[in-house]
Phi, psi and omega in degrees: 000315181303325183296323184251014184301326182262015181247105183294144175090343178272144181231132175260134174244132181253016182302331180291331180288329191264353182282145179266144180082192179295149186243119178242140182306313190301321181291314175298322171299325180292325183281324184290319173308313179285341177280317181244064187294340180246014179244148176289139174238152175227126174269129178255119184226158177274161172301331176300319174295318182298320184293347170255003185309323175299346171267000182283149175296123184047045187299332180294337185276342190298316185286343168284347169257334182202168164283166170240122174255120181263109180281116186267116183248152178309143174093359178243145180234138171295146177293146172239358182229167173086181179300330183278329169305316177294312174305309177299316176308320185268335185235357184283157172208152182255003180249115172308327180300337176299320182292340178268344187269346174227158181284337183191177168109347183255156170236124171250116178271115183250119179295124191239188177333152175273003171282133177274092178235145171218156178301315189301311183298323184290324179292314180292329174298304182296325181293331180273003178082021181260155182266129181273021184303138181072008173255357185196163177303155182291335178295322180289316179305315182302317185287322177294323177295301183305315184283329181076017196289342180245012185293341177236158185295129185247132177272129180298141170250118181250000000 
């Protein structure tokens, strides 16, 4: 919540933290779609996560539930071959407006900060005892330090 507190229109949802057992993005998106049936939804992920999308549980169902906004950082390249390349060719858009004109189904690659940062790298940095200062808002850094949540290596659940 701290990370998006100053971002109008962003909402943090913690239903995955409340769920017993494995937590899958597709299940959370299905619940959000049921709750917000007439509003466009967008799942925001980094390019590192997008490049592993085919390994996610029921990954093909995600675009039926929401759009995907891929945060594109320097050093990463969008795929142009394979299943993700085909998906981008079919569902990709360069117009942010397209995300407002349909409830789901589009992929928008958004260029972000010139800093090369990923959640995976932040987890690894903190687990190694190094300071992630300047890689995130101070409010988020404070929460990570206080909770100790990244002091040991964490595996992504998608």
